[in-house]
Every structure is written in C-alpha cells, then in structure tokens.
C-alpha positions in Angstrom: 20.7 50.7 -45.2 24.4 50.2 -44.7 27.0 52.5 -46.1 29.1 51.9 -49.2 31.0 48.7 -49.5 29.7 47.2 -46.3 30.0 43.4 -46.7 27.4 40.8 -46.0 29.6 39.8 -43.0 29.2 43.3 -41.7 25.5 43.0 -41.7 25.4 39.6 -40.2 27.8 40.8 -37.5 25.7 44.0 -36.8 22.3 42.5 -37.4 20.3 41.4 -34.4 22.6 42.2 -31.6 19.7 43.9 -29.8 17.8 42.2 -27.1 16.4 38.8 -28.0 14.0 38.7 -25.1 11.1 39.2 -27.4 12.2 36.7 -30.0 9.9 34.0 -28.7 7.0 36.3 -28.2 3.6 35.1 -29.4 0.8 37.2 -31.0 -1.9 38.1 -28.6 -5.1 36.0 -28.3 -7.1 39.1 -29.2 -5.2 39.5 -32.5 -5.6 35.8 -33.3 -9.3 36.0 -32.6 -9.7 39.1 -34.7 -7.8 37.6 -37.6 -9.8 34.4 -37.5 -13.0 36.5 -37.5 -11.9 38.1 -40.8 -11.2 34.6 -42.1 -8.9 35.4 -45.0 -5.7 37.0 -46.1 -4.9 38.3 -49.6 -1.2 38.1 -50.7 0.4 39.0 -54.0 3.6 38.1 -55.8 4.6 35.1 -53.7 5.7 32.3 -56.0 5.9 29.1 -54.0 9.5 28.5 -55.1 10.6 31.9 -53.9 12.2 31.7 -50.4 10.2 28.6 -49.6 6.9 30.6 -49.6 4.9 27.5 -50.6 5.7 25.9 -47.2 5.5 29.2 -45.3 1.9 29.8 -46.6 0.9 26.3 -45.8 2.4 26.6 -42.3 0.4 29.8 -41.6 -2.9 28.2 -42.9 -2.3 25.1 -40.8 -1.5 27.1 -37.6 -4.3 29.6 -37.7 -6.9 28.1 -40.1 -7.1 31.3 -42.1 -7.5 31.0 -45.9 -4.9 32.6 -48.1 -6.0 34.2 -51.4 -2.9 34.4 -53.6 -2.9 37.0 -56.3 -0.5 37.0 -59.3 2.4 35.0 -58.0 4.7 36.3 -60.7 4.0 40.0 -60.1 6.9 42.4 -59.7 7.4 44.9 -56.9 6.0 47.6 -59.1 2.9 45.5 -59.8 2.4 45.1 -56.1 2.4 48.8 -55.5 0.0 49.3 -58.5 -2.4 46.7 -57.1 -2.7 48.7 -53.8 -3.3 51.9 -55.8 -5.9 50.3 -58.0 -7.9 48.8 -55.1 -7.9 51.6 -52.6 -11.7 51.5 -52.4 -12.1 47.8 -53.0 -12.6 45.4 -50.1 -12.9 42.4 -52.4 -10.5 39.6 -53.3 -8.4 41.7 -55.7 -7.1 44.0 -53.0 -3.8 42.8 -51.4 -3.5 43.0 -47.6 0.3 42.6 -47.6 3.2 43.1 -49.9 6.8 41.8 -50.1 8.8 44.3 -52.2 12.4 45.4 -53.0 13.9 47.7 -50.3 13.6 50.9 -52.4 9.8 50.4 -52.7 9.2 50.6 -48.9 10.0 54.2 -48.4 8.3 55.3 -51.6 5.1 53.4 -50.6 5.2 55.1 -47.2 5.6 58.5 -48.7 2.6 57.9 -51.0 0.4 56.8 -48.0 0.0 53.3 -49.4 1.1 51.3 -46.3 0.3 51.3 -42.6 2.6 50.8 -39.5 2.8 47.7 -37.5 5.5 46.4 -35.2 5.7 42.7 -34.7 6.5 41.0 -31.4 10.1 40.3 -32.5 10.6 44.0 -33.6 13.7 44.5 -31.4 15.5 41.6 -33.1 15.2 43.2 -36.6 18.2 45.4 -37.2 17.6 49.2 -37.2 19.3 49.5 -40.6 16.6 47.2 -42.1 13.4 48.7 -40.9 11.4 51.9 -40.8 11.6 53.4 -37.3 7.9 54.0 -37.3 7.0 50.4 -38.4 5.8 51.1 -41.9 8.1 48.6 -43.6 10.7 46.1 -42.3 13.3 43.9 -43.9 12.4 40.2 -44.2 15.3 38.4 -46.0 18.2 39.0 -48.2 20.4 37.3 -50.8 22.9 38.1 -53.5 22.8 38.3 -57.3 24.3 35.2 -58.9 24.5 33.3 -62.2 22.4 30.2 -62.6 24.1 28.1 -65.3 22.7 25.3 -67.4 25.6 22.8 -67.5 24.2 20.8 -70.4 24.6 23.9 -72.6 27.3 25.9 -71.0 30.6 23.9 -70.5 32.6 26.7 -68.8 30.6 28.8 -66.3 31.2 32.5 -66.2 33.1 33.6 -63.1 32.4 37.3 -63.3 30.2 39.9 -65.1 32.7 40.7 -67.8 32.8 37.0 -68.8 29.2 37.3 -69.9 30.4 39.3 -72.9 32.4 36.4 -74.3 31.2 34.9 -77.6 30.9 31.6 -75.8 27.7 32.9 -74.3 25.9 34.0 -77.5 22.1 34.1 -77.0 22.4 32.8 -73.5 22.1 35.5 -70.8 18.8 36.4 -69.3 17.5 38.5 -66.4 14.9 37.1 -64.0 12.4 39.9 -64.7 11.7 43.0 -66.7 14.3 45.7 -65.6 11.7 48.4 -66.2 9.6 47.2 -63.2 11.0 44.1 -61.5 13.3 44.7 -58.5 15.3 41.5 -59.1 16.1 42.5 -62.7 16.8 46.1 -61.7 19.3 44.8 -59.1 20.9 42.6 -61.7 21.6 45.5 -64.0 22.8 47.5 -61.0 25.2 44.7 -59.9 26.7 44.5 -63.4 27.2 48.3 -63.3 28.8 48.2 -59.9 31.3 45.7 -61.2 32.0 47.8 -64.3 32.3 50.9 -62.2 34.8 49.1 -59.9 32.6 49.6 -56.9 31.6 53.2 -57.5 27.9 53.2 -56.6 27.2 56.6 -58.1 28.0 55.2 -61.5 26.4 51.8 -61.1 23.0 52.5 -62.8 24.5 54.2 -65.9 27.3 51.6 -66.2 24.8 48.8 -65.8 22.8 50.1 -68.7 26.0 50.4 -70.8 26.9 46.8 -70.0 23.6 45.4 -71.0 23.6 47.5 -74.2 26.9 45.9 -75.0 25.6 42.5 -74.1 22.6 43.0 -76.3 24.6 44.3 -79.2 26.9 41.3 -78.9 23.9 39.0 -79.3 24.4 37.5 -75.8 21.3 38.9 -74.1 18.1 37.0 -74.3 15.0 39.3 -73.8 13.1 36.5 -72.0 12.2 36.5 -68.3 14.4 33.8 -66.8 13.0 31.2 -64.4 12.9 27.4 -64.1 10.8 26.5 -67.1 12.8 28.5 -69.8 16.0 27.4 -68.1 15.1 23.7 -68.4 13.9 24.2 -72.0 17.3 25.8 -72.9 16.0 29.2 -73.9 17.8 31.0 -71.0 21.0 29.0 -70.3 22.4 31.6 -67.9 20.0 33.5 -65.6 21.0 36.4 -63.5 18.9 35.9 -60.3 18.9 36.1 -56.6 21.0 33.1 -55.3 18.0 31.7 -53.4 15.8 31.6 -56.5 18.6 30.0 -58.5 19.1 27.3 -55.9 15.3 26.7 -55.5 14.8 26.5 -59.3 17.7 24.1 -59.6 16.5 21.9 -56.9 13.0 21.8 -58.5 14.5 20.5 -61.7 15.9 17.4 -60.0 19.1 17.3 -62.1 17.5 17.8 -65.5 19.4 19.8 -66.6 22.4 19.8 -64.2 23.1 23.3 -63.0 25.6 25.5 -61.2 25.0 28.6 -59.1 28.0 31.1 -59.3 28.4 34.1 -57.1 30.4 36.6 -59.3 33.8 37.7 -58.2 32.9 41.4 -58.3 29.7 43.4 -58.2 28.3 41.1 -55.5 25.1 43.0 -54.7 23.0 41.9 -51.7 19.4 42.7 -51.8 17.0 43.1 -48.9 13.3 42.8 -49.5 10.7 44.3 -47.1 7.3 43.5 -45.8 4.4 46.0 -45.4 0.7 46.0 -44.8 -1.5 47.9 -47.2 -3.1 51.1 -45.8 -6.3 49.8 -47.4 -6.1 46.2 -46.3 -9.5 44.5 -46.3 -8.2 42.1 -43.6 -5.9 44.2 -41.4 -5.9 41.8 -38.4 -5.1 38.8 -40.6 -2.3 40.9 -42.2 -0.8 41.6 -38.7 -1.0 38.0 -37.8 0.7 37.1 -41.0 3.5 39.4 -40.1 3.8 37.9 -36.6 4.1 34.4 -38.3 6.7 35.6 -40.8 8.9 37.1 -38.0 8.5 34.2 -35.6 11.3 31.6 -35.4 9.1 29.3 -37.4 8.5 31.8 -40.2 12.1 32.9 -40.4 13.4 29.3 -40.6 10.8 28.7 -43.4 12.5 31.3 -45.5 15.9 29.8 -44.6 14.7 26.4 -45.9 14.0 28.3 -49.2 17.7 29.4 -49.3 17.0 33.0 -48.1 18.9 34.6 -45.3 16.1 35.7 -42.9 16.5 39.1 -41.4 16.7 37.6 -37.9 19.4 35.2 -38.9 22.0 36.1 -36.3 19.3 36.1 -33.6 18.4 32.6 -34.5 22.0 31.5 -34.8 23.0 33.0 -31.4 20.2 31.0 -29.8 21.0 27.8 -31.6 17.7 27.7 -33.4 19.1 26.9 -36.9 19.5 23.2 -37.8 22.9 22.4 -39.3 21.3 20.9 -42.4 19.9 24.3 -43.3 23.3 26.0 -43.0 25.0 23.3 -45.0 22.5 23.8 -47.9 23.6 27.4 -48.5 26.6 28.4 -50.7 30.0 28.7 -48.9 30.2 31.7 -46.7 33.3 32.9 -48.5 31.2 33.5 -51.6 29.5 36.3 -49.7 32.4 38.1 -48.2 32.5 40.8 -51.0 28.8 41.5 -50.9 27.8 45.1 -50.9 24.5 46.4 -49.4 23.6 49.6 -51.4 22.1 52.4 -49.4 18.5 53.4 -50.0 19.8 56.5 -51.8 22.1 54.5 -54.0 19.3 52.0 -54.8 16.9 54.8 -55.6 19.3 56.5 -58.0 20.2 53.2 -59.7 16.5 52.2 -60.0 15.5 55.6 -61.5 18.3 55.4 -64.1 17.7 51.8 -65.0 13.9 51.8 -65.2 13.6 55.1 -67.1 16.5 54.7 -69.5 16.5 50.9 -70.3 14.4 51.4 -73.5 16.6 54.2 -74.9 19.9 52.7 -73.9 19.5 49.0 -74.2 16.3 48.7 -76.3 15.4 45.1 -75.5 11.8 44.4 -74.6 12.0 41.8 -71.9 8.9 39.7 -71.5 
C-alpha cells in the first residue's frame, strides 16, 4: 500500500492511470458456461447494507442466473479466514467460494495457502498498490473511519477523537465490531491511536489501546457491536464505523432517529478491503465470474451506490461512467483530504498489537 501519510487524494490521483482499454472487457463465454454449469456461488460476510451488496448480489443473480448461497452476513474478516480453514475438504454449502476481507488479511491468507490466483478482465485498471502482483488478492473498495451520531441523544457531535473522552458522551461510544477479530473495529482502534500519536504509525496500535482503555475507564465506551438496530434503539448513540456503513445505516433508518456522519479532524484512516477466491472453492468458475462482475463497470458502480469508493473509481470518472447523483450522495471531498492509507506493514503491526492486547489493556468484552 501507499507510504506514510499519503492522502486519499494521492490514491485517487495515482489510482487507475494505467490503460483503460480492458475496462469494458467481458468474461469469456467459456467461463460463463462453466459457471452456469456449477450453478451456485457461496459467499460469506456480505451484509446487504454493506457497500450496496444487496443490489450487487441481486444484479449478479439476474445477469447470470446463478444462485448465491449467503453464509453468515455478520461474520468478521477473521471468521471468513476460519471458514476456509474449517472447510478445506468440504464441497458442501458451508464452504465459501469467495471472501471480502480487510487488506491485511490478503497477504496472510496467501502465505497460508488459503486463496488462489485469478486476474479479472479489468486487472490493468486496478492500481498496483492495491493488488497482489500474482493475482491472489485485489482491492475492491475503500472508505474512512467516521463517527455516526444519533442526533436525538447527542446534541453536539464530536469533531475529533479526543472529544469522545468528554463526559457529554458517557455510555455512548461503540465500535462496529469486536476489535479482537473484526477488521472494521481494529481499524477504529488504530485510527484513534494514529490521532493520539499525532500521525506516528509506529505507535498507532499501542496508543489506540491506551485511548480505548481511557474511554472505557471514563465510562464512555459501550461494549456492544454498533450497527443500525442498536443505534436506532439508543444503546450505541455514537458508532465508530466506515463512512459507507454509517451512511447506509442512516439511510435505512429513514430519519428515525436523525443522524450525522462526522469524519474526524485527525486520525482519518482509509481502509481498503480485498477480494479473493478460496483455494478450496467448490465452485471455482462461479467464483471467477463473480469477480468479473464485481470489477466490471456495473459492479463497481453498485458499490458506489452503497457509498463505497470502488477501486476503479478514477477509471470510471475519467471515462464519464459515474452518474452525478452518485457523486453528490458522498460526503464532501474536503473531508477526505487528510486521509492516511496505512502500509501493509503498519496495518499488520497495528492489528497484532490490538487483537492480542485488547483484553489485557482495555478489558472490555465486545459482543
């Protein structure tokens, strides 16, 4: 990934400047036929509200007539990896064909022999910084960590991480997952740490743990996994989540309660997720066709409708493929100017510190 302190603008400037001649490429007739013969695709950890996946899955089914077996929509990246390991010899419905995991899980899954290489037709328009050169994993979309605020319960929204420590936010702040296993939550802790460490990535993991220990001691941290339902019920008035999830959850609540999505002033961490095909996929051709669909213009715009920046964003923009309404639905571009893309090494170090020391340093059992 990009070096320290690279901004979101840097990625979107550098991303996808390669040839776009393949951008409109279609999967081969042979692949489509082989996938249809398999007749099914098994996914895991794809909530319909996440990045517009509900419509993306429906679009794939409608286009190719292939059934999609959806396992555990609320699984974490760690759960996805474990599902592959647990089903190596299983060709049944519990074995995932494909995964969508946090960036740091891609290289580790490759090293463990859990995923197989495949390069989609639009491969050249995926930035080199966001894919494995051999095709084992490839970036799909990105967003930044933000605060989703229940405006019925929180009158003055926090503007930055340090604000969350104020007594105004007693029993109010939640993570959108278990920081011992869920990438979204791990990155939330990392972002708080990056802010506390004034941008020093080497200290982000440890400083994030210290911050949440202080937040917990102050009585502000709620050990409940934040998402739309507990947010609406008032049990998690402030959720630290990817901006696209916060926007999607808020939209689903239809104004009840009113909400605000705040990109913090510092520690703006951008997260790339990656796709990969299981090395033991029961439906390998359907898996490859799924990847072709996701990285087509149609699939990429499907993610954008779900408030995620697709990895081929600049390629689509350069070719005038993005409807203005989709761009207008995103937070102001200025909110993203301070965004930092941690390197793989920085993410790995932060993830190790946070997942292994959360219990001893913070001591809150998130569930």
